[in-house]
KEFIVO-988626 format. One line per field, with one value per atom (N, C-alpha, C): residue number from 0; residue in three letters; atom name; z, x, y. Coordinates in Angstrom, 3 decimals, decimal comma. Layout:
% KEFIVO-988626
k <- [NUM|...]
r <- [Ala|...]
a <- [CA|...]
w <- [Z|...]
u <- [X|...]
v <- [Y|...]
% end
This chain:
% KEFIVO-988626
k <- [0|0|0|1|1|1|2|2|2|3|3|3|4|4|4|5|5|5|6|6|6|7|7|7|8|8|8|9|9|9|10|10|10|11|11|11|12|12|12|13|13|13|14|14|14|15|15|15|16|16|16|17|17|17|18|18|18|19|19|19|20|20|20|21|21|21|22|22|22|23|23|23|24|24|24|25|25|25|26|26|26|27|27|27|28|28|28|29|29|29|30|30|30|31|31|31|32|32|32|33|33|33|34|34|34|35|35|35|36|36|36|37|37|37|38|38|38|39|39|39|40|40|40|41|41|41|42|42|42|43|43|43|44|44|44|45|45|45|46|46|46|47|47|47|48|48|48|49|49|49|50|50|50|51|51|51|52|52|52|53|53|53|54|54|54|55|55|55|56|56|56|57|57|57|58|58|58|59|59|59|60|60|60|61|61|61|62|62|62|63|63|63|64|64|64|65|65|65|66|66|66|67|67|67|68|68|68|69|69|69|70|70|70|71|71|71|72|72|72|73|73|73|74|74|74|75|75|75|76|76|76|77|77|77|78|78|78|79|79|79|80|80|80|81|81|81|82|82|82|83|83|83|84|84|84|85|85|85|86|86|86|87|87|87|88|88|88|89|89|89|90|90|90|91|91|91|92|92|92|93|93|93|94|94|94|95|95|95|96|96|96|97|97|97|98|98|98|99|99|99|100|100|100|101|101|101|102|102|102|103|103|103|104|104|104|105|105|105|106|106|106|107|107|107|108|108|108|109|109|109|110|110|110|111|111|111|112|112|112|113|113|113]
r <- [Leu|Leu|Leu|Ala|Ala|Ala|Gln|Gln|Gln|Arg|Arg|Arg|Leu|Leu|Leu|Arg|Arg|Arg|Gln|Gln|Gln|Gln|Gln|Gln|Leu|Leu|Leu|Gly|Gly|Gly|Ala|Ala|Ala|Ser|Ser|Ser|Gly|Gly|Gly|Thr|Thr|Thr|Ala|Ala|Ala|Gly|Gly|Gly|Gly|Gly|Gly|Ala|Ala|Ala|Ala|Ala|Ala|Val|Val|Val|Glu|Glu|Glu|Cys|Cys|Cys|Val|Val|Val|Leu|Leu|Leu|Arg|Arg|Arg|Ile|Ile|Ile|Glu|Glu|Glu|Leu|Leu|Leu|Leu|Leu|Leu|Glu|Glu|Glu|Phe|Phe|Phe|Thr|Thr|Thr|Gln|Gln|Gln|Val|Val|Val|Phe|Phe|Phe|Ser|Ser|Ser|Thr|Thr|Thr|Pro|Pro|Pro|Ala|Ala|Ala|Asn|Asn|Asn|Ser|Ser|Ser|Arg|Arg|Arg|Ala|Ala|Ala|Val|Val|Val|Leu|Leu|Leu|Gln|Gln|Gln|Ala|Ala|Ala|Ser|Ser|Ser|Ala|Ala|Ala|Ile|Ile|Ile|Leu|Leu|Leu|Ser|Ser|Ser|Asp|Asp|Asp|Val|Val|Val|Arg|Arg|Arg|Arg|Arg|Arg|Gln|Gln|Gln|Pro|Pro|Pro|Val|Val|Val|Ala|Ala|Ala|Glu|Glu|Glu|Arg|Arg|Arg|Ser|Ser|Ser|Phe|Phe|Phe|Thr|Thr|Thr|Ile|Ile|Ile|Glu|Glu|Glu|Ser|Ser|Ser|Pro|Pro|Pro|Ala|Ala|Ala|Ala|Ala|Ala|Ser|Ser|Ser|Pro|Pro|Pro|Asp|Asp|Asp|Ala|Ala|Ala|Ser|Ser|Ser|Gly|Gly|Gly|Gly|Gly|Gly|Val|Val|Val|Ala|Ala|Ala|Ala|Ala|Ala|Leu|Leu|Leu|Val|Val|Val|Ala|Ala|Ala|Ala|Ala|Ala|Gly|Gly|Gly|Thr|Thr|Thr|Glu|Glu|Glu|Leu|Leu|Leu|Gly|Gly|Gly|Gln|Gln|Gln|Gln|Gln|Gln|Leu|Leu|Leu|Asp|Asp|Asp|Gly|Gly|Gly|Trp|Trp|Trp|Leu|Leu|Leu|Lys|Lys|Lys|Leu|Leu|Leu|Met|Met|Met|Ser|Ser|Ser|Lys|Lys|Lys|Glu|Glu|Glu|Gly|Gly|Gly|Thr|Thr|Thr|Leu|Leu|Leu|Lys|Lys|Lys|Thr|Thr|Thr|Cys|Cys|Cys|Arg|Arg|Arg|Tyr|Tyr|Tyr|Gly|Gly|Gly|Leu|Leu|Leu|Gln|Gln|Gln]
a <- [N|CA|C|N|CA|C|N|CA|C|N|CA|C|N|CA|C|N|CA|C|N|CA|C|N|CA|C|N|CA|C|N|CA|C|N|CA|C|N|CA|C|N|CA|C|N|CA|C|N|CA|C|N|CA|C|N|CA|C|N|CA|C|N|CA|C|N|CA|C|N|CA|C|N|CA|C|N|CA|C|N|CA|C|N|CA|C|N|CA|C|N|CA|C|N|CA|C|N|CA|C|N|CA|C|N|CA|C|N|CA|C|N|CA|C|N|CA|C|N|CA|C|N|CA|C|N|CA|C|N|CA|C|N|CA|C|N|CA|C|N|CA|C|N|CA|C|N|CA|C|N|CA|C|N|CA|C|N|CA|C|N|CA|C|N|CA|C|N|CA|C|N|CA|C|N|CA|C|N|CA|C|N|CA|C|N|CA|C|N|CA|C|N|CA|C|N|CA|C|N|CA|C|N|CA|C|N|CA|C|N|CA|C|N|CA|C|N|CA|C|N|CA|C|N|CA|C|N|CA|C|N|CA|C|N|CA|C|N|CA|C|N|CA|C|N|CA|C|N|CA|C|N|CA|C|N|CA|C|N|CA|C|N|CA|C|N|CA|C|N|CA|C|N|CA|C|N|CA|C|N|CA|C|N|CA|C|N|CA|C|N|CA|C|N|CA|C|N|CA|C|N|CA|C|N|CA|C|N|CA|C|N|CA|C|N|CA|C|N|CA|C|N|CA|C|N|CA|C|N|CA|C|N|CA|C|N|CA|C|N|CA|C|N|CA|C|N|CA|C|N|CA|C|N|CA|C|N|CA|C|N|CA|C|N|CA|C|N|CA|C|N|CA|C|N|CA|C|N|CA|C|N|CA|C|N|CA|C|N|CA|C|N|CA|C|N|CA|C]
w <- [-69,283|-69,054|-69,279|-70,332|-70,601|-69,430|-68,896|-67,749|-66,555|-66,307|-65,170|-65,334|-66,556|-66,802|-66,628|-67,075|-66,877|-65,383|-64,601|-63,160|-62,548|-62,937|-62,371|-62,751|-63,978|-64,458|-64,161|-63,675|-63,338|-64,559|-65,685|-66,929|-67,221|-67,642|-68,014|-69,472|-70,257|-71,659|-71,918|-71,008|-71,093|-69,709|-69,670|-68,388|-67,861|-66,946|-66,310|-67,267|-68,348|-69,296|-70,287|-70,140|-71,062|-72,370|-73,389|-74,685|-74,553|-75,198|-75,152|-76,127|-75,622|-76,457|-76,932|-76,157|-76,509|-76,236|-76,949|-76,784|-76,451|-75,394|-75,024|-75,589|-76,552|-77,173|-76,717|-76,246|-75,786|-76,696|-77,318|-78,188|-77,435|-77,225|-76,532|-77,557|-77,420|-78,375|-77,938|-76,630|-76,087|-74,687|-74,388|-73,074|-72,880|-72,484|-72,459|-71,214|-70,978|-69,949|-70,674|-70,290|-70,953|-69,983|-70,476|-69,665|-70,032|-69,050|-69,285|-69,037|-68,141|-67,903|-67,613|-67,618|-67,307|-65,916|-65,011|-63,648|-63,336|-64,352|-64,107|-65,226|-64,858|-65,870|-65,372|-66,310|-66,004|-66,987|-66,600|-67,498|-68,235|-69,519|-70,324|-70,941|-70,697|-71,247|-71,990|-73,262|-74,054|-74,629|-74,501|-74,980|-75,432|-76,292|-76,647|-76,346|-75,872|-75,554|-76,448|-77,061|-77,937|-77,487|-77,137|-76,769|-77,976|-78,530|-79,739|-79,447|-80,187|-80,030|-80,842|-80,845|-81,499|-83,005|-83,599|-85,017|-85,250|-84,202|-84,244|-84,488|-84,166|-84,263|-82,932|-82,965|-81,713|-80,901|-79,622|-78,672|-77,951|-77,626|-76,928|-77,171|-77,143|-77,310|-76,346|-75,925|-75,043|-75,170|-75,113|-75,113|-73,696|-73,388|-72,063|-72,235|-71,447|-71,358|-69,877|-69,485|-68,073|-67,976|-67,047|-66,763|-65,297|-65,028|-63,658|-63,437|-62,437|-62,213|-61,752|-62,206|-61,778|-60,530|-59,576|-58,336|-58,583|-59,635|-59,983|-61,510|-62,062|-63,521|-64,088|-63,741|-64,226|-64,580|-64,973|-65,390|-64,256|-63,051|-61,911|-61,668|-61,693|-61,520|-62,657|-63,876|-65,045|-64,976|-64,580|-64,469|-63,424|-62,281|-61,229|-61,703|-62,423|-62,940|-63,998|-64,844|-65,865|-65,228|-64,178|-63,457|-62,851|-62,257|-61,668|-62,736|-63,904|-65,002|-65,480|-65,570|-65,964|-64,966|-63,681|-62,634|-62,739|-62,975|-63,135|-64,348|-65,437|-66,616|-66,251|-65,522|-65,096|-64,258|-63,356|-62,511|-63,334|-64,296|-65,145|-66,057|-66,601|-67,422|-66,601|-65,410|-64,536|-64,241|-63,930|-63,662|-64,883|-66,063|-67,314|-67,580|-67,430|-67,659|-66,653|-65,392|-64,371|-64,675|-65,125|-65,471|-66,644|-67,667|-68,813|-68,402|-67,511|-67,022|-66,265|-65,417|-64,627|-65,530|-66,606|-67,542|-68,477|-68,484|-69,336|-70,711|-70,953|-72,257|-72,548|-71,526|-71,722|-71,718|-71,111|-70,984|-70,532|-71,323|-70,928|-71,475|-71,891|-72,537|-71,539|-71,836|-71,127|-72,048|-71,509|-72,386|-72,033|-73,035|-72,878|-73,187|-72,638|-72,822|-73,879|-74,859|-75,894|-75,802]
u <- [-27,424|-27,149|-28,415|-29,178|-30,418|-31,385|-31,530|-32,422|-31,959|-30,687|-30,121|-30,370|-30,176|-30,399|-31,870|-32,764|-34,196|-34,525|-33,926|-34,163|-33,622|-32,421|-31,804|-32,548|-33,013|-33,671|-35,156|-35,678|-37,086|-37,982|-37,457|-38,227|-38,640|-39,877|-40,350|-40,784|-40,229|-40,612|-41,513|-42,424|-43,243|-43,365|-43,679|-43,818|-45,233|-45,420|-46,712|-47,813|-47,471|-48,471|-48,884|-48,343|-48,684|-47,930|-48,388|-47,719|-46,313|-45,370|-43,984|-43,823|-43,386|-43,158|-41,718|-40,804|-39,389|-38,834|-37,791|-37,157|-35,684|-35,223|-33,818|-33,176|-32,300|-31,613|-30,154|-29,708|-28,333|-27,616|-26,556|-25,751|-24,475|-24,293|-23,108|-21,999|-20,932|-19,833|-18,714|-18,498|-17,484|-17,902|-17,699|-18,032|-17,082|-15,844|-14,787|-13,926|-13,223|-12,192|-10,868|-10,116|-8,855|-7,703|-6,676|-5,498|-4,367|-3,871|-2,703|-1,422|-1,507|-0,438|-1,137|-0,411|-1,062|-1,703|-1,264|-1,795|-2,703|-3,017|-3,784|-4,804|-6,090|-7,121|-8,164|-8,982|-10,054|-11,193|-12,377|-13,529|-13,557|-13,882|-14,040|-15,436|-16,193|-17,540|-17,613|-17,956|-18,186|-19,592|-20,341|-21,717|-22,090|-23,090|-23,668|-25,162|-25,687|-27,109|-27,710|-28,831|-29,523|-30,983|-31,421|-32,817|-33,509|-34,494|-35,192|-36,661|-37,244|-38,663|-39,490|-40,799|-41,709|-41,432|-40,840|-40,497|-39,092|-38,483|-37,135|-36,056|-36,384|-35,411|-34,667|-33,334|-32,571|-32,907|-33,163|-33,386|-32,071|-31,337|-30,057|-29,233|-27,917|-26,991|-25,834|-25,289|-24,120|-23,351|-22,049|-21,177|-20,681|-20,469|-19,988|-18,798|-17,764|-16,639|-16,394|-16,479|-16,327|-15,309|-14,386|-13,420|-13,524|-13,477|-13,585|-12,505|-11,634|-10,574|-11,135|-10,506|-10,890|-10,093|-10,762|-10,099|-9,101|-9,360|-8,458|-8,437|-7,306|-7,177|-7,728|-8,961|-9,581|-11,037|-11,767|-13,158|-14,003|-13,823|-14,587|-14,350|-13,090|-12,750|-13,293|-13,233|-13,743|-15,243|-15,974|-17,432|-17,808|-17,149|-17,454|-17,158|-16,060|-15,706|-16,706|-17,174|-18,164|-19,506|-19,891|-21,119|-21,001|-19,847|-19,626|-19,675|-19,100|-19,137|-20,567|-21,352|-22,755|-23,562|-23,306|-23,970|-23,606|-22,338|-21,876|-22,545|-22,703|-23,393|-24,824|-25,515|-26,876|-26,932|-25,971|-25,933|-25,665|-24,754|-24,447|-25,621|-26,297|-27,481|-28,565|-28,807|-29,812|-29,489|-28,238|-27,823|-28,001|-27,668|-27,807|-29,277|-30,153|-31,582|-32,169|-31,757|-32,236|-31,773|-30,530|-30,000|-30,787|-31,043|-31,806|-33,231|-33,811|-35,154|-35,148|-34,153|-34,031|-33,829|-33,061|-32,791|-33,972|-34,961|-36,125|-35,981|-34,880|-34,651|-35,714|-36,149|-37,103|-38,549|-38,805|-40,160|-41,134|-42,075|-43,054|-42,697|-41,484|-41,044|-41,016|-41,801|-41,686|-40,907|-40,079|-39,227|-39,285|-39,007|-38,857|-37,413|-36,935|-35,548|-35,466|-34,585|-34,346|-32,929]
v <- [-77,260|-75,851|-75,029|-75,336|-74,598|-74,717|-75,917|-76,131|-75,312|-75,319|-74,574|-73,071|-72,564|-71,142|-70,783|-71,656|-71,415|-71,307|-72,206|-72,179|-70,892|-70,512|-69,318|-68,045|-67,984|-66,768|-66,761|-67,888|-67,963|-67,969|-68,460|-68,494|-69,923|-70,075|-71,400|-71,425|-70,531|-70,442|-69,259|-68,978|-67,772|-67,182|-65,933|-65,238|-65,427|-66,344|-66,551|-66,947|-67,640|-68,076|-66,997|-65,787|-64,699|-64,882|-64,201|-64,260|-63,698|-64,333|-63,880|-62,726|-61,584|-60,421|-60,357|-60,870|-60,888|-62,278|-62,615|-63,919|-63,695|-64,358|-64,337|-65,594|-65,398|-66,528|-66,513|-67,659|-67,781|-68,760|-68,284|-69,126|-69,486|-70,770|-71,267|-71,455|-70,687|-70,724|-71,663|-71,741|-72,651|-73,069|-74,339|-74,898|-76,068|-75,772|-76,786|-76,703|-77,801|-77,848|-77,678|-76,652|-76,318|-76,580|-77,264|-77,573|-76,621|-75,855|-75,013|-75,807|-76,791|-77,762|-79,094|-80,201|-81,480|-81,518|-80,654|-80,665|-79,480|-78,667|-77,454|-77,238|-77,130|-76,905|-75,914|-75,476|-74,536|-74,746|-74,339|-74,353|-73,025|-73,093|-71,884|-71,922|-70,866|-70,743|-69,412|-69,486|-68,282|-68,385|-67,312|-67,306|-65,908|-65,860|-64,572|-64,643|-63,542|-63,439|-62,367|-62,718|-61,788|-61,733|-60,560|-60,355|-59,731|-60,443|-59,994|-59,748|-58,807|-58,529|-59,520|-59,331|-60,264|-60,370|-59,323|-59,358|-59,916|-60,463|-61,031|-59,975|-58,730|-57,651|-57,552|-57,490|-57,415|-56,164|-56,380|-55,297|-55,000|-56,064|-55,930|-57,189|-57,019|-58,142|-57,976|-59,106|-59,077|-60,381|-60,285|-61,466|-61,714|-62,978|-63,380|-64,313|-64,115|-65,039|-65,277|-66,532|-66,891|-68,013|-67,871|-68,929|-69,284|-70,575|-71,069|-72,126|-71,947|-72,937|-74,278|-75,345|-76,692|-77,053|-77,680|-78,090|-79,215|-80,004|-81,101|-81,247|-81,690|-81,781|-83,094|-83,400|-84,633|-84,346|-85,365|-85,181|-84,598|-85,071|-84,585|-83,091|-82,704|-81,288|-80,444|-80,986|-80,271|-80,064|-81,094|-80,986|-79,936|-79,977|-79,001|-77,577|-77,402|-76,073|-75,617|-76,533|-76,185|-75,820|-76,533|-76,201|-74,802|-74,507|-73,180|-72,090|-72,358|-71,384|-71,164|-72,228|-72,108|-71,305|-71,516|-70,753|-69,279|-69,006|-67,622|-66,971|-67,710|-67,179|-66,776|-67,634|-67,313|-66,049|-65,885|-64,697|-63,444|-63,557|-62,405|-62,057|-63,068|-62,815|-62,127|-62,621|-62,043|-60,580|-60,295|-58,922|-58,024|-58,560|-57,806|-57,485|-58,479|-58,265|-57,268|-57,369|-56,432|-55,015|-54,863|-53,549|-52,953|-53,761|-53,269|-52,895|-53,665|-53,354|-52,034|-51,854|-50,626|-49,412|-49,595|-48,508|-48,238|-49,138|-48,967|-49,590|-50,291|-50,922|-51,973|-52,684|-53,772|-53,300|-52,166|-51,615|-52,692|-53,069|-54,098|-55,450|-55,618|-56,853|-58,008|-59,040|-60,311|-61,208|-62,073|-62,872|-64,337|-65,137|-66,576|-66,938|-68,010|-68,439|-69,496|-69,313|-70,312|-70,799]
% end
């Protein structure tokens, strides 16, 4: 999931080799396949994102809860649903970071993904 998020956000640990001024830390709280019935399941992903400055002081925080239905109630369906939930998390993180940048919250902050 970390690798996928790095790819989606275009982060390789530092922004173009420059010193990292802020760090985006993502804490994965839940990443499971949940069965509501024996024939029906979904992926559940809960995460929190904390953007901290060089002094490790929080600049911004956000919680994410994503659910993705599984096409089938088995391991294959669960994996596909978890991949879809991870992709959705990346899209939501990207949108959140772009919004903060547009609002000026990030200013000159370059970030690395942890």
